[in-house]
C-alpha positions as CSV (number, residue, x, y, z in Angstrom):
1,X,21.1,107.0,143.4
2,X,24.5,105.5,144.4
3,X,25.6,105.7,148.0
4,X,29.1,106.9,149.1
5,X,30.3,103.3,149.7
6,X,29.3,102.2,146.2
7,X,31.0,105.2,144.6
8,X,34.2,104.5,146.6
9,X,34.2,100.9,145.4
10,X,33.7,102.0,141.8
11,X,36.5,104.5,142.2
12,X,39.0,102.0,143.7
13,X,38.3,99.2,141.2
14,X,40.3,100.6,138.3
15,X,43.2,101.4,140.5
16,X,43.3,97.7,141.6
17,X,43.1,96.6,138.0
18,X,46.0,98.9,137.0
19,X,48.2,97.5,139.8
20,X,47.2,93.9,138.7
21,X,48.1,94.6,135.1
22,X,51.4,96.2,136.1
23,X,52.3,93.2,138.3
24,X,51.4,90.7,135.6
25,X,53.4,92.7,133.0
26,X,56.7,92.6,135.0
27,X,56.3,89.3,136.9
28,X,54.7,87.2,134.1
29,X,55.6,88.9,130.8
30,X,54.8,85.9,128.7
31,X,51.3,85.5,130.1
32,X,50.8,89.3,129.8
33,X,51.8,89.2,126.2
34,X,49.2,86.5,125.6
35,X,46.2,88.2,127.3
36,X,46.8,91.6,125.6
37,X,47.5,90.2,122.1
38,X,44.9,90.4,119.4
39,X,41.9,88.1,119.6
40,X,42.5,87.2,123.3
41,X,41.0,88.0,126.7
42,X,41.5,91.7,127.0
43,X,40.4,92.5,123.5
44,X,37.3,90.3,123.5
45,X,36.2,91.5,127.0
46,X,36.4,95.1,125.6
47,X,34.1,94.0,122.8
48,X,31.7,92.5,125.3
49,X,31.6,95.7,127.3
50,X,31.0,97.8,124.2
51,X,28.1,95.6,123.3
52,X,26.7,95.9,126.8
53,X,27.0,99.7,126.4
54,X,25.2,99.5,123.1
55,X,22.3,97.6,124.7
56,X,22.2,99.9,127.7
57,X,22.2,103.2,125.7
58,X,19.5,101.8,123.4
59,X,17.4,101.1,126.5
60,X,18.0,104.6,127.8
61,X,17.0,106.1,124.5
62,X,13.7,104.2,124.4
63,X,13.1,105.2,128.0
64,X,13.6,108.9,127.2
65,X,11.3,108.8,124.2
66,X,8.6,107.2,126.3
67,X,9.1,109.9,128.9
68,X,8.7,112.8,126.4
69,X,12.4,113.7,126.4
70,X,13.0,113.4,122.7
71,X,16.3,115.4,122.7
72,X,17.9,113.0,125.1
73,X,16.2,110.1,123.3
74,X,17.8,111.2,120.0
75,X,21.2,111.7,121.7
76,X,21.2,108.3,123.2
77,X,19.9,106.7,120.1
78,X,22.8,108.1,118.1
79,X,25.2,107.1,120.9
80,X,23.8,103.5,120.8
81,X,24.4,103.3,117.0
82,X,28.0,104.6,117.5
83,X,28.6,102.0,120.1
84,X,27.2,99.2,117.9
85,X,29.5,100.4,115.1
86,X,32.4,100.5,117.5
87,X,31.7,97.0,118.8
88,X,31.5,95.5,115.3
89,X,34.6,97.4,114.1
90,X,36.6,96.2,117.1
91,X,36.1,92.6,115.9
92,X,36.7,93.6,112.3
93,X,33.0,92.8,111.5
94,X,33.6,89.2,112.3
95,X,36.3,88.8,109.7
96,X,38.5,86.4,111.8
97,X,35.6,84.7,113.5
98,X,33.9,83.7,110.2
99,X,37.2,83.6,108.2
100,X,36.2,86.3,105.8
101,X,38.8,87.0,103.1
102,X,40.2,90.5,103.1
103,X,38.9,92.8,100.3
104,X,41.6,94.5,98.2
105,X,40.7,98.0,99.5
106,X,41.3,97.0,103.1
107,X,44.4,95.1,102.1
108,X,46.0,98.3,100.8
109,X,44.3,101.0,102.8
110,X,44.1,99.5,106.3
111,X,47.1,99.7,108.7
112,X,46.3,96.3,110.1
113,X,45.1,94.8,106.8
114,X,41.7,93.9,108.1
115,X,38.1,95.0,107.7
116,X,37.9,97.8,110.2
117,X,37.2,101.5,109.6
118,X,39.2,102.9,112.6
119,X,42.4,101.4,111.3
120,X,42.1,102.8,107.8
121,X,45.1,104.9,106.9
122,X,43.0,108.1,106.6
123,X,42.0,107.8,110.2
124,X,45.3,106.5,111.8
125,X,46.7,110.0,112.2
126,X,43.7,111.1,114.2
127,X,43.1,108.0,116.3
128,X,45.5,109.0,119.1
129,X,43.9,112.4,119.4
130,X,40.4,110.8,119.5
131,X,41.4,108.6,122.4
132,X,43.1,111.5,124.1
133,X,40.0,113.6,123.8
134,X,37.7,110.9,125.0
135,X,39.9,110.0,127.9
136,X,40.3,113.6,128.9
137,X,36.6,114.2,128.7
138,X,35.7,111.2,130.9
139,X,38.4,111.9,133.4
140,X,38.3,115.6,133.9
141,X,35.0,117.1,132.5
142,X,33.2,116.8,135.8
143,X,36.0,119.0,137.4
144,X,35.9,121.6,134.7
145,X,32.2,122.4,134.8
146,X,31.6,125.5,137.0
147,X,29.6,124.7,140.2
148,X,26.8,127.1,139.2
149,X,26.2,125.2,136.0
150,X,26.4,121.9,137.8
151,X,23.7,123.0,140.2
152,X,21.5,124.5,137.4
153,X,21.7,121.6,135.0
154,X,22.5,118.7,137.3
155,X,19.7,116.5,136.0
156,X,21.0,116.9,132.4
157,X,24.7,116.8,133.0
158,X,24.5,113.5,134.9
159,X,23.5,111.8,131.7
160,X,26.3,113.4,129.7
161,X,29.4,113.8,131.9
162,X,30.9,110.9,134.0
163,X,31.1,111.7,137.7
164,X,34.4,112.0,139.6
165,X,34.4,108.4,140.8
166,X,34.7,107.2,137.2
167,X,37.9,109.2,136.5
168,X,40.4,106.4,136.7
169,X,38.6,104.4,134.0
170,X,39.2,107.1,131.5
171,X,42.6,108.6,132.6
172,X,44.8,105.6,131.6
173,X,43.7,105.8,127.9
174,X,44.3,109.5,128.0
175,X,47.8,109.1,129.4
176,X,48.9,106.1,127.2
177,X,47.9,107.8,124.0
178,X,49.4,111.1,125.2
179,X,52.6,109.2,125.7
180,X,52.5,107.5,122.3
181,X,51.7,110.6,120.4
182,X,53.5,113.4,122.2
183,X,55.5,112.5,125.4
184,X,57.6,109.7,123.9
185,X,58.5,111.5,120.6
186,X,59.4,114.7,122.5
187,X,61.5,113.0,125.2
188,X,63.4,110.7,122.7
189,X,63.9,113.4,120.1
190,X,64.9,116.4,122.2
191,X,66.4,114.7,125.3
192,X,67.4,111.3,123.9
193,X,65.8,109.5,126.9
194,X,65.6,105.8,125.9
195,X,63.5,105.2,128.9
196,X,60.7,106.9,127.0
197,X,61.2,105.0,123.8
198,X,58.2,102.9,122.8
199,X,59.1,99.3,123.2
200,X,61.4,99.8,126.1
201,X,59.2,100.0,129.3
202,X,55.9,100.9,127.6
203,X,55.0,98.9,124.5
204,X,52.4,99.5,121.9
205,X,50.1,96.7,123.2
206,X,49.9,98.4,126.6
207,X,47.1,100.3,125.1
208,X,44.9,97.3,125.5
209,X,44.5,97.3,129.3
210,X,43.9,101.1,129.1
211,X,41.2,100.6,126.5
212,X,39.7,97.8,128.6
213,X,39.4,100.3,131.5
214,X,37.8,102.8,129.1
215,X,35.2,100.2,128.0
216,X,34.5,99.4,131.6
217,X,34.1,103.0,132.5
218,X,31.6,103.6,129.7
219,X,29.6,100.4,130.6
220,X,29.4,101.4,134.2
221,X,28.5,105.0,133.3
222,X,25.7,103.9,131.0
223,X,24.4,101.3,133.4
224,X,24.1,103.9,136.2
225,X,22.3,106.2,133.7
226,X,19.9,103.4,132.8
227,X,18.9,103.3,136.5
228,X,18.5,107.1,136.6
229,X,16.4,107.1,133.4
230,X,13.8,104.8,135.1
231,X,13.7,106.9,138.2
232,X,11.5,110.0,137.8
233,X,13.3,111.8,140.7
234,X,16.5,112.0,138.7
235,X,15.1,112.7,135.2
236,X,15.4,116.1,133.4
237,X,12.1,117.8,132.6
238,X,10.3,116.7,129.4
239,X,11.1,118.7,126.2
240,X,8.9,121.8,125.8
241,X,6.4,121.5,123.0
242,X,4.9,124.4,121.0
243,X,1.2,124.5,121.1
244,X,-0.6,126.1,118.2
245,X,-4.1,127.5,118.6
246,X,-6.5,128.1,115.8
247,X,-9.5,130.3,116.0
């Protein structure tokens, strides 16, 4: 579907964005602080990309159902609902946009004191691991699948596993949350390396550019899959149906 040139461009784009964000961070720290802060460019562009992913996966789901591929249709329908929930949760369900007062439950149980599920205290301890797992999956899953399985299930795997040229969209979020959750505590506690202390070189809000790349990678992955889903050449075979005969 995509040519070598298109794949190389997609592969190089996140590398260029990473370099741009690093340059802005160190050359224009005040401006960097603004664009990565809450309710500013980076966060809202993430939300836009998640919404695009929701629309795209819903379209793919409908396409699969119409093509008789109900298992993939159900998978992408569930995925679209997750992305819709993710989109709305990222903007706190419009709390700040519509100036909605904070319910008492979220005031006491939410780490950011806002209407969002992923920031509830009961999920905070698992949020780093969730991003690490998602980042690892997107960046490395295509390299871990044996070649024999890739050849056998190629038409199915392409709708589930991002290809190699999308790796740099997912690896930054894997690395930044690995740093927050494991590398920084280990290096500071056991080796007393202040360079690894959060807030020194890497700050908490550095997660925002990494999450922006993640949102971009998901959007590109699903847009490519939407093209594949409308091309019969690349589609997996329809689900097998049992036929019952009566005498």
